[in-house]
mmJSON file of the N, C-alpha and C atoms, coordinates in Angstrom:
{"data_MODEL":{"atom_site":{
"group_PDB":["ATOM","ATOM","ATOM","ATOM","ATOM","ATOM","ATOM","ATOM","ATOM","ATOM","ATOM","ATOM","ATOM","ATOM","ATOM","ATOM","ATOM","ATOM","ATOM","ATOM","ATOM","ATOM","ATOM","ATOM","ATOM","ATOM","ATOM","ATOM","ATOM","ATOM","ATOM","ATOM","ATOM","ATOM","ATOM","ATOM","ATOM","ATOM","ATOM","ATOM","ATOM","ATOM","ATOM","ATOM","ATOM","ATOM","ATOM","ATOM","ATOM","ATOM","ATOM","ATOM","ATOM","ATOM","ATOM","ATOM","ATOM","ATOM","ATOM","ATOM","ATOM","ATOM","ATOM","ATOM","ATOM","ATOM","ATOM","ATOM","ATOM","ATOM","ATOM","ATOM","ATOM","ATOM","ATOM","ATOM","ATOM","ATOM","ATOM","ATOM","ATOM","ATOM","ATOM","ATOM","ATOM","ATOM","ATOM","ATOM","ATOM","ATOM","ATOM","ATOM","ATOM","ATOM","ATOM","ATOM","ATOM","ATOM","ATOM","ATOM","ATOM","ATOM","ATOM","ATOM","ATOM","ATOM","ATOM","ATOM","ATOM","ATOM","ATOM","ATOM","ATOM","ATOM","ATOM","ATOM","ATOM","ATOM","ATOM","ATOM","ATOM","ATOM","ATOM","ATOM","ATOM","ATOM","ATOM","ATOM","ATOM","ATOM","ATOM","ATOM","ATOM","ATOM","ATOM","ATOM","ATOM","ATOM","ATOM","ATOM","ATOM","ATOM","ATOM","ATOM","ATOM","ATOM","ATOM","ATOM","ATOM","ATOM","ATOM","ATOM","ATOM","ATOM","ATOM","ATOM","ATOM","ATOM","ATOM","ATOM","ATOM","ATOM","ATOM","ATOM","ATOM"],
"id":[1,2,3,4,5,6,7,8,9,10,11,12,13,14,15,16,17,18,19,20,21,22,23,24,25,26,27,28,29,30,31,32,33,34,35,36,37,38,39,40,41,42,43,44,45,46,47,48,49,50,51,52,53,54,55,56,57,58,59,60,61,62,63,64,65,66,67,68,69,70,71,72,73,74,75,76,77,78,79,80,81,82,83,84,85,86,87,88,89,90,91,92,93,94,95,96,97,98,99,100,101,102,103,104,105,106,107,108,109,110,111,112,113,114,115,116,117,118,119,120,121,122,123,124,125,126,127,128,129,130,131,132,133,134,135,136,137,138,139,140,141,142,143,144,145,146,147,148,149,150,151,152,153,154,155,156,157,158,159,160,161,162,163,164,165],
"type_symbol":["N","C","C","N","C","C","N","C","C","N","C","C","N","C","C","N","C","C","N","C","C","N","C","C","N","C","C","N","C","C","N","C","C","N","C","C","N","C","C","N","C","C","N","C","C","N","C","C","N","C","C","N","C","C","N","C","C","N","C","C","N","C","C","N","C","C","N","C","C","N","C","C","N","C","C","N","C","C","N","C","C","N","C","C","N","C","C","N","C","C","N","C","C","N","C","C","N","C","C","N","C","C","N","C","C","N","C","C","N","C","C","N","C","C","N","C","C","N","C","C","N","C","C","N","C","C","N","C","C","N","C","C","N","C","C","N","C","C","N","C","C","N","C","C","N","C","C","N","C","C","N","C","C","N","C","C","N","C","C","N","C","C","N","C","C"],
"label_atom_id":["N","CA","C","N","CA","C","N","CA","C","N","CA","C","N","CA","C","N","CA","C","N","CA","C","N","CA","C","N","CA","C","N","CA","C","N","CA","C","N","CA","C","N","CA","C","N","CA","C","N","CA","C","N","CA","C","N","CA","C","N","CA","C","N","CA","C","N","CA","C","N","CA","C","N","CA","C","N","CA","C","N","CA","C","N","CA","C","N","CA","C","N","CA","C","N","CA","C","N","CA","C","N","CA","C","N","CA","C","N","CA","C","N","CA","C","N","CA","C","N","CA","C","N","CA","C","N","CA","C","N","CA","C","N","CA","C","N","CA","C","N","CA","C","N","CA","C","N","CA","C","N","CA","C","N","CA","C","N","CA","C","N","CA","C","N","CA","C","N","CA","C","N","CA","C","N","CA","C","N","CA","C","N","CA","C","N","CA","C","N","CA","C"],
"label_alt_id":[null,null,null,null,null,null,null,null,null,null,null,null,null,null,null,null,null,null,null,null,null,null,null,null,null,null,null,null,null,null,null,null,null,null,null,null,null,null,null,null,null,null,null,null,null,null,null,null,null,null,null,null,null,null,null,null,null,null,null,null,null,null,null,null,null,null,null,null,null,null,null,null,null,null,null,null,null,null,null,null,null,null,null,null,null,null,null,null,null,null,null,null,null,null,null,null,null,null,null,null,null,null,null,null,null,null,null,null,null,null,null,null,null,null,null,null,null,null,null,null,null,null,null,null,null,null,null,null,null,null,null,null,null,null,null,null,null,null,null,null,null,null,null,null,null,null,null,null,null,null,null,null,null,null,null,null,null,null,null,null,null,null,null,null,null],
"label_comp_id":["GLN","GLN","GLN","MET","MET","MET","ILE","ILE","ILE","ASP","ASP","ASP","LYS","LYS","LYS","ALA","ALA","ALA","ARG","ARG","ARG","GLU","GLU","GLU","ASN","ASN","ASN","ALA","ALA","ALA","SER","SER","SER","ASN","ASN","ASN","GLY","GLY","GLY","SER","SER","SER","TYR","TYR","TYR","GLY","GLY","GLY","ASN","ASN","ASN","VAL","VAL","VAL","GLU","GLU","GLU","PHE","PHE","PHE","ARG","ARG","ARG","LEU","LEU","LEU","GLY","GLY","GLY","GLU","GLU","GLU","ILE","ILE","ILE","GLU","GLU","GLU","ALA","ALA","ALA","LEU","LEU","LEU","PRO","PRO","PRO","VAL","VAL","VAL","ALA","ALA","ALA","ASP","ASP","ASP","ALA","ALA","ALA","THR","THR","THR","VAL","VAL","VAL","ASP","ASP","ASP","VAL","VAL","VAL","ILE","ILE","ILE","ILE","ILE","ILE","SER","SER","SER","ASN","ASN","ASN","CYS","CYS","CYS","VAL","VAL","VAL","LEU","LEU","LEU","ASN","ASN","ASN","LEU","LEU","LEU","SER","SER","SER","PRO","PRO","PRO","ARG","ARG","ARG","LYS","LYS","LYS","ASP","ASP","ASP","ARG","ARG","ARG","VAL","VAL","VAL","LEU","LEU","LEU","ALA","ALA","ALA"],
"label_asym_id":["A","A","A","A","A","A","A","A","A","A","A","A","A","A","A","A","A","A","A","A","A","A","A","A","A","A","A","A","A","A","A","A","A","A","A","A","A","A","A","A","A","A","A","A","A","A","A","A","A","A","A","A","A","A","A","A","A","A","A","A","A","A","A","A","A","A","A","A","A","A","A","A","A","A","A","A","A","A","A","A","A","A","A","A","A","A","A","A","A","A","A","A","A","A","A","A","A","A","A","A","A","A","A","A","A","A","A","A","A","A","A","A","A","A","A","A","A","A","A","A","A","A","A","A","A","A","A","A","A","A","A","A","A","A","A","A","A","A","A","A","A","A","A","A","A","A","A","A","A","A","A","A","A","A","A","A","A","A","A","A","A","A","A","A","A"],
"label_entity_id":["1","1","1","1","1","1","1","1","1","1","1","1","1","1","1","1","1","1","1","1","1","1","1","1","1","1","1","1","1","1","1","1","1","1","1","1","1","1","1","1","1","1","1","1","1","1","1","1","1","1","1","1","1","1","1","1","1","1","1","1","1","1","1","1","1","1","1","1","1","1","1","1","1","1","1","1","1","1","1","1","1","1","1","1","1","1","1","1","1","1","1","1","1","1","1","1","1","1","1","1","1","1","1","1","1","1","1","1","1","1","1","1","1","1","1","1","1","1","1","1","1","1","1","1","1","1","1","1","1","1","1","1","1","1","1","1","1","1","1","1","1","1","1","1","1","1","1","1","1","1","1","1","1","1","1","1","1","1","1","1","1","1","1","1","1"],
"label_seq_id":[1,1,1,2,2,2,3,3,3,4,4,4,5,5,5,6,6,6,7,7,7,8,8,8,9,9,9,10,10,10,11,11,11,12,12,12,13,13,13,14,14,14,15,15,15,16,16,16,17,17,17,18,18,18,19,19,19,20,20,20,21,21,21,22,22,22,23,23,23,24,24,24,25,25,25,26,26,26,27,27,27,28,28,28,29,29,29,30,30,30,31,31,31,32,32,32,33,33,33,34,34,34,35,35,35,36,36,36,37,37,37,38,38,38,39,39,39,40,40,40,41,41,41,42,42,42,43,43,43,44,44,44,45,45,45,46,46,46,47,47,47,48,48,48,49,49,49,50,50,50,51,51,51,52,52,52,53,53,53,54,54,54,55,55,55],
"pdbx_PDB_ins_code":[null,null,null,null,null,null,null,null,null,null,null,null,null,null,null,null,null,null,null,null,null,null,null,null,null,null,null,null,null,null,null,null,null,null,null,null,null,null,null,null,null,null,null,null,null,null,null,null,null,null,null,null,null,null,null,null,null,null,null,null,null,null,null,null,null,null,null,null,null,null,null,null,null,null,null,null,null,null,null,null,null,null,null,null,null,null,null,null,null,null,null,null,null,null,null,null,null,null,null,null,null,null,null,null,null,null,null,null,null,null,null,null,null,null,null,null,null,null,null,null,null,null,null,null,null,null,null,null,null,null,null,null,null,null,null,null,null,null,null,null,null,null,null,null,null,null,null,null,null,null,null,null,null,null,null,null,null,null,null,null,null,null,null,null,null],
"Cartn_x":[21.034,20.558,19.917,20.091,19.791,18.195,17.469,16.066,15.53,16.017,15.494,15.839,16.845,17.066,16.114,15.87,14.823,13.507,13.121,11.725,11.883,12.641,12.968,12.775,13.677,13.531,12.185,11.547,10.276,9.303,9.347,8.541,8.811,10.128,10.523,10.108,9.912,9.446,7.957,7.272,5.782,5.439,6.123,5.684,5.108,3.719,2.963,2.687,2.962,2.796,3.813,4.731,5.847,6.089,6.449,7.016,8.487,8.887,10.356,10.474,10.806,11.002,12.304,12.73,14.091,13.879,14.753,14.514,15.589,15.721,16.504,16.153,17.041,16.424,15.924,16.397,15.964,14.551,14.071,12.832,12.268,11.92,11.251,9.974,9.902,8.788,7.445,6.913,5.678,5.109,3.641,2.927,2.922,2.697,2.816,1.842,1.968,1.229,0.728,1.469,1.047,2.202,3.009,4.073,3.99,4.069,4.262,5.651,6.545,8.018,8.879,9.889,11.08,12.266,12.989,14.266,15.297,16.279,17.401,18.559,19.686,20.681,22.061,22.602,23.861,23.836,22.611,22.442,22.391,21.696,21.306,22.62,23.672,24.897,25.571,25.254,25.73,24.952,23.961,23.221,23.572,24.019,24.352,23.124,21.751,20.576,19.828,20.225,19.616,18.198,18.116,16.826,15.728,16.088,15.212,14.889,15.77,15.81,14.898,14.929,14.146,12.861,12.55,11.295,10.043],
"Cartn_y":[-4.491,-3.942,-5.108,-5.096,-6.318,-6.088,-5.011,-5.153,-5.892,-5.778,-6.297,-7.991,-8.369,-9.755,-10.231,-9.714,-9.961,-10.192,-9.288,-9.461,-10.595,-10.816,-12.006,-13.278,-13.305,-14.586,-14.831,-13.88,-13.932,-14.428,-13.903,-14.395,-15.942,-16.014,-17.376,-18.48,-17.999,-18.924,-18.897,-18.217,-18.079,-17.387,-16.431,-15.877,-14.487,-14.351,-13.249,-12.421,-12.711,-11.843,-11.335,-10.712,-9.994,-8.737,-7.524,-6.436,-6.144,-5.427,-4.957,-3.463,-2.598,-1.24,-0.737,0.196,0.882,2.08,2.356,3.366,3.389,4.548,4.865,4.228,3.435,2.762,3.499,4.844,5.773,6.212,6.062,6.506,5.662,4.427,3.486,3.963,3.884,4.334,3.394,3.351,2.693,3.375,3.164,3.815,3.143,3.939,3.211,2.088,1.041,-0.185,-0.788,-0.872,-1.544,-2.831,-2.914,-3.882,-5.017,-6.225,-7.331,-7.702,-7.578,-8.144,-7.49,-6.777,-6.306,-7.061,-7.504,-8.375,-7.427,-7.191,-6.468,-7.316,-7.329,-8.221,-7.347,-7.234,-6.241,-4.772,-4.28,-2.857,-2.022,-2.382,-1.479,-1.022,-1.59,-1.133,0.033,0.218,1.175,2.656,2.756,3.772,4.54,5.806,6.677,7.115,6.859,7.489,6.038,5.232,4.027,4.317,5.226,5.542,5.758,6.404,6.552,5.122,4.267,2.867,1.943,2.036,1.206,1.877,3.037,3.581,2.964],
"Cartn_z":[-8.697,-7.467,-6.603,-5.365,-4.598,-4.437,-4.451,-4.282,-5.43,-6.715,-7.912,-7.74,-7.123,-6.845,-5.819,-4.807,-3.837,-4.34,-5.235,-5.889,-6.716,-7.479,-8.524,-7.746,-6.455,-5.701,-5.047,-4.761,-4.288,-5.203,-6.245,-7.66,-8.004,-8.067,-8.401,-7.488,-6.181,-4.983,-4.757,-5.581,-5.403,-4.117,-3.758,-2.484,-2.882,-2.771,-3.199,-2.026,-0.823,0.355,0.918,0.158,0.559,-0.172,0.364,-0.279,-0.038,-0.909,-0.769,-1.096,-0.135,-0.309,-0.032,-0.924,-0.713,0.075,1.282,1.951,3.014,3.763,4.722,5.958,6.627,7.847,8.999,8.973,10.044,9.699,8.554,8.229,7.014,7.326,6.26,5.578,4.238,3.54,3.924,5.11,5.29,6.455,6.577,7.445,8.735,10.015,11.372,11.341,12.072,12.529,11.108,10.125,8.766,8.603,9.18,8.93,10.202,9.6,10.46,10.927,9.837,10.003,9.051,9.588,8.984,9.255,8.031,8.289,7.585,8.719,8.417,8.745,7.775,8.343,8.331,9.268,9.544,9.04,9.776,9.209,10.327,11.317,12.53,13.235,13.252,13.909,12.828,11.727,10.696,11.162,11.433,11.676,13.01,12.941,14.114,14.922,14.185,14.939,15.389,16.124,16.529,17.28,17.807,18.461,17.537,16.403,15.085,14.523,14.442,13.743,14.617,15.949,16.53,17.131,16.769,17.077,16.445],
"occupancy":[1.0,1.0,1.0,1.0,1.0,1.0,1.0,1.0,1.0,1.0,1.0,1.0,1.0,1.0,1.0,1.0,1.0,1.0,1.0,1.0,1.0,1.0,1.0,1.0,1.0,1.0,1.0,1.0,1.0,1.0,1.0,1.0,1.0,1.0,1.0,1.0,1.0,1.0,1.0,1.0,1.0,1.0,1.0,1.0,1.0,1.0,1.0,1.0,1.0,1.0,1.0,1.0,1.0,1.0,1.0,1.0,1.0,1.0,1.0,1.0,1.0,1.0,1.0,1.0,1.0,1.0,1.0,1.0,1.0,1.0,1.0,1.0,1.0,1.0,1.0,1.0,1.0,1.0,1.0,1.0,1.0,1.0,1.0,1.0,1.0,1.0,1.0,1.0,1.0,1.0,1.0,1.0,1.0,1.0,1.0,1.0,1.0,1.0,1.0,1.0,1.0,1.0,1.0,1.0,1.0,1.0,1.0,1.0,1.0,1.0,1.0,1.0,1.0,1.0,1.0,1.0,1.0,1.0,1.0,1.0,1.0,1.0,1.0,1.0,1.0,1.0,1.0,1.0,1.0,1.0,1.0,1.0,1.0,1.0,1.0,1.0,1.0,1.0,1.0,1.0,1.0,1.0,1.0,1.0,1.0,1.0,1.0,1.0,1.0,1.0,1.0,1.0,1.0,1.0,1.0,1.0,1.0,1.0,1.0,1.0,1.0,1.0,1.0,1.0,1.0],
"B_iso_or_equiv":[0.0,0.0,0.0,0.0,0.0,0.0,0.0,0.0,0.0,0.0,0.0,0.0,0.0,0.0,0.0,0.0,0.0,0.0,0.0,0.0,0.0,0.0,0.0,0.0,0.0,0.0,0.0,0.0,0.0,0.0,0.0,0.0,0.0,0.0,0.0,0.0,0.0,0.0,0.0,0.0,0.0,0.0,0.0,0.0,0.0,0.0,0.0,0.0,0.0,0.0,0.0,0.0,0.0,0.0,0.0,0.0,0.0,0.0,0.0,0.0,0.0,0.0,0.0,0.0,0.0,0.0,0.0,0.0,0.0,0.0,0.0,0.0,0.0,0.0,0.0,0.0,0.0,0.0,0.0,0.0,0.0,0.0,0.0,0.0,0.0,0.0,0.0,0.0,0.0,0.0,0.0,0.0,0.0,0.0,0.0,0.0,0.0,0.0,0.0,0.0,0.0,0.0,0.0,0.0,0.0,0.0,0.0,0.0,0.0,0.0,0.0,0.0,0.0,0.0,0.0,0.0,0.0,0.0,0.0,0.0,0.0,0.0,0.0,0.0,0.0,0.0,0.0,0.0,0.0,0.0,0.0,0.0,0.0,0.0,0.0,0.0,0.0,0.0,0.0,0.0,0.0,0.0,0.0,0.0,0.0,0.0,0.0,0.0,0.0,0.0,0.0,0.0,0.0,0.0,0.0,0.0,0.0,0.0,0.0,0.0,0.0,0.0,0.0,0.0,0.0],
"pdbx_formal_charge":[null,null,null,null,null,null,null,null,null,null,null,null,null,null,null,null,null,null,null,null,null,null,null,null,null,null,null,null,null,null,null,null,null,null,null,null,null,null,null,null,null,null,null,null,null,null,null,null,null,null,null,null,null,null,null,null,null,null,null,null,null,null,null,null,null,null,null,null,null,null,null,null,null,null,null,null,null,null,null,null,null,null,null,null,null,null,null,null,null,null,null,null,null,null,null,null,null,null,null,null,null,null,null,null,null,null,null,null,null,null,null,null,null,null,null,null,null,null,null,null,null,null,null,null,null,null,null,null,null,null,null,null,null,null,null,null,null,null,null,null,null,null,null,null,null,null,null,null,null,null,null,null,null,null,null,null,null,null,null,null,null,null,null,null,null],
"auth_seq_id":[1,1,1,2,2,2,3,3,3,4,4,4,5,5,5,6,6,6,7,7,7,8,8,8,9,9,9,10,10,10,11,11,11,12,12,12,13,13,13,14,14,14,15,15,15,16,16,16,17,17,17,18,18,18,19,19,19,20,20,20,21,21,21,22,22,22,23,23,23,24,24,24,25,25,25,26,26,26,27,27,27,28,28,28,29,29,29,30,30,30,31,31,31,32,32,32,33,33,33,34,34,34,35,35,35,36,36,36,37,37,37,38,38,38,39,39,39,40,40,40,41,41,41,42,42,42,43,43,43,44,44,44,45,45,45,46,46,46,47,47,47,48,48,48,49,49,49,50,50,50,51,51,51,52,52,52,53,53,53,54,54,54,55,55,55],
"auth_comp_id":["GLN","GLN","GLN","MET","MET","MET","ILE","ILE","ILE","ASP","ASP","ASP","LYS","LYS","LYS","ALA","ALA","ALA","ARG","ARG","ARG","GLU","GLU","GLU","ASN","ASN","ASN","ALA","ALA","ALA","SER","SER","SER","ASN","ASN","ASN","GLY","GLY","GLY","SER","SER","SER","TYR","TYR","TYR","GLY","GLY","GLY","ASN","ASN","ASN","VAL","VAL","VAL","GLU","GLU","GLU","PHE","PHE","PHE","ARG","ARG","ARG","LEU","LEU","LEU","GLY","GLY","GLY","GLU","GLU","GLU","ILE","ILE","ILE","GLU","GLU","GLU","ALA","ALA","ALA","LEU","LEU","LEU","PRO","PRO","PRO","VAL","VAL","VAL","ALA","ALA","ALA","ASP","ASP","ASP","ALA","ALA","ALA","THR","THR","THR","VAL","VAL","VAL","ASP","ASP","ASP","VAL","VAL","VAL","ILE","ILE","ILE","ILE","ILE","ILE","SER","SER","SER","ASN","ASN","ASN","CYS","CYS","CYS","VAL","VAL","VAL","LEU","LEU","LEU","ASN","ASN","ASN","LEU","LEU","LEU","SER","SER","SER","PRO","PRO","PRO","ARG","ARG","ARG","LYS","LYS","LYS","ASP","ASP","ASP","ARG","ARG","ARG","VAL","VAL","VAL","LEU","LEU","LEU","ALA","ALA","ALA"],
"auth_asym_id":["A","A","A","A","A","A","A","A","A","A","A","A","A","A","A","A","A","A","A","A","A","A","A","A","A","A","A","A","A","A","A","A","A","A","A","A","A","A","A","A","A","A","A","A","A","A","A","A","A","A","A","A","A","A","A","A","A","A","A","A","A","A","A","A","A","A","A","A","A","A","A","A","A","A","A","A","A","A","A","A","A","A","A","A","A","A","A","A","A","A","A","A","A","A","A","A","A","A","A","A","A","A","A","A","A","A","A","A","A","A","A","A","A","A","A","A","A","A","A","A","A","A","A","A","A","A","A","A","A","A","A","A","A","A","A","A","A","A","A","A","A","A","A","A","A","A","A","A","A","A","A","A","A","A","A","A","A","A","A","A","A","A","A","A","A"],
"auth_atom_id":["N","CA","C","N","CA","C","N","CA","C","N","CA","C","N","CA","C","N","CA","C","N","CA","C","N","CA","C","N","CA","C","N","CA","C","N","CA","C","N","CA","C","N","CA","C","N","CA","C","N","CA","C","N","CA","C","N","CA","C","N","CA","C","N","CA","C","N","CA","C","N","CA","C","N","CA","C","N","CA","C","N","CA","C","N","CA","C","N","CA","C","N","CA","C","N","CA","C","N","CA","C","N","CA","C","N","CA","C","N","CA","C","N","CA","C","N","CA","C","N","CA","C","N","CA","C","N","CA","C","N","CA","C","N","CA","C","N","CA","C","N","CA","C","N","CA","C","N","CA","C","N","CA","C","N","CA","C","N","CA","C","N","CA","C","N","CA","C","N","CA","C","N","CA","C","N","CA","C","N","CA","C","N","CA","C","N","CA","C","N","CA","C"],
"pdbx_PDB_model_num":[1,1,1,1,1,1,1,1,1,1,1,1,1,1,1,1,1,1,1,1,1,1,1,1,1,1,1,1,1,1,1,1,1,1,1,1,1,1,1,1,1,1,1,1,1,1,1,1,1,1,1,1,1,1,1,1,1,1,1,1,1,1,1,1,1,1,1,1,1,1,1,1,1,1,1,1,1,1,1,1,1,1,1,1,1,1,1,1,1,1,1,1,1,1,1,1,1,1,1,1,1,1,1,1,1,1,1,1,1,1,1,1,1,1,1,1,1,1,1,1,1,1,1,1,1,1,1,1,1,1,1,1,1,1,1,1,1,1,1,1,1,1,1,1,1,1,1,1,1,1,1,1,1,1,1,1,1,1,1,1,1,1,1,1,1]
}}}
Protein backbone atom coordinates (compact mmCIF):
# COMPACT_ATOMS: atom_id res chain seq x y z
CA GLN A 1 0.00 0.00 0.00
CA MET A 2 1.20 3.51 -0.81
CA ILE A 3 0.52 4.86 2.67
CA ASP A 4 2.80 2.23 4.18
CA LYS A 5 5.54 3.19 1.71
CA ALA A 6 5.11 6.88 2.57
CA ARG A 7 5.42 6.15 6.29
CA GLU A 8 8.50 4.04 5.66
CA ASN A 9 10.12 6.78 3.58
CA ALA A 10 9.38 9.40 6.25
CA SER A 11 10.90 7.17 8.91
CA ASN A 12 13.98 6.45 6.81
CA GLY A 13 14.40 10.16 6.16
CA SER A 14 14.04 11.03 9.87
CA TYR A 15 10.95 13.15 9.24
CA GLY A 16 9.11 12.99 12.55
CA ASN A 17 6.75 15.91 11.99
CA VAL A 18 4.56 14.36 9.27
CA GLU A 19 1.43 12.23 9.32
CA PHE A 20 -0.16 10.15 6.60
CA ARG A 21 -3.88 9.46 6.70
CA LEU A 22 -6.04 7.41 4.41
CA GLY A 23 -9.40 8.90 3.54
CA GLU A 24 -11.72 10.20 0.86
CA ILE A 25 -10.63 13.54 -0.53
CA GLU A 26 -14.12 15.03 -0.09
CA ALA A 27 -14.07 14.29 3.66
CA LEU A 28 -10.53 14.01 4.95
CA PRO A 29 -10.19 12.57 8.47
CA VAL A 30 -8.80 15.75 10.08
CA ALA A 31 -10.34 18.39 12.30
CA ASP A 32 -10.87 21.90 10.92
CA ALA A 33 -7.94 24.32 11.28
CA THR A 34 -5.46 21.61 12.37
CA VAL A 35 -3.51 21.08 9.14
CA ASP A 36 -0.71 23.24 7.74
CA VAL A 37 -0.30 21.52 4.36
CA ILE A 38 -1.97 18.81 2.33
CA ILE A 39 -0.07 17.46 -0.64
CA SER A 40 -2.13 15.81 -3.35
CA ASN A 41 -0.83 14.82 -6.75
CA CYS A 42 -3.20 14.18 -9.68
CA VAL A 43 -6.27 13.58 -7.52
CA LEU A 44 -8.43 16.73 -7.44
CA ASN A 45 -9.55 16.30 -11.04
CA LEU A 46 -10.92 12.82 -10.26
CA SER A 47 -13.51 14.05 -7.77
CA PRO A 48 -17.00 14.94 -9.03
CA ARG A 49 -17.46 17.07 -5.85
CA LYS A 50 -14.71 19.65 -6.26
CA ASP A 51 -16.65 22.06 -4.04
CA ARG A 52 -16.21 19.62 -1.13
CA VAL A 53 -12.56 18.98 -1.94
CA LEU A 54 -11.67 22.67 -1.84
CA ALA A 55 -13.86 23.53 1.17
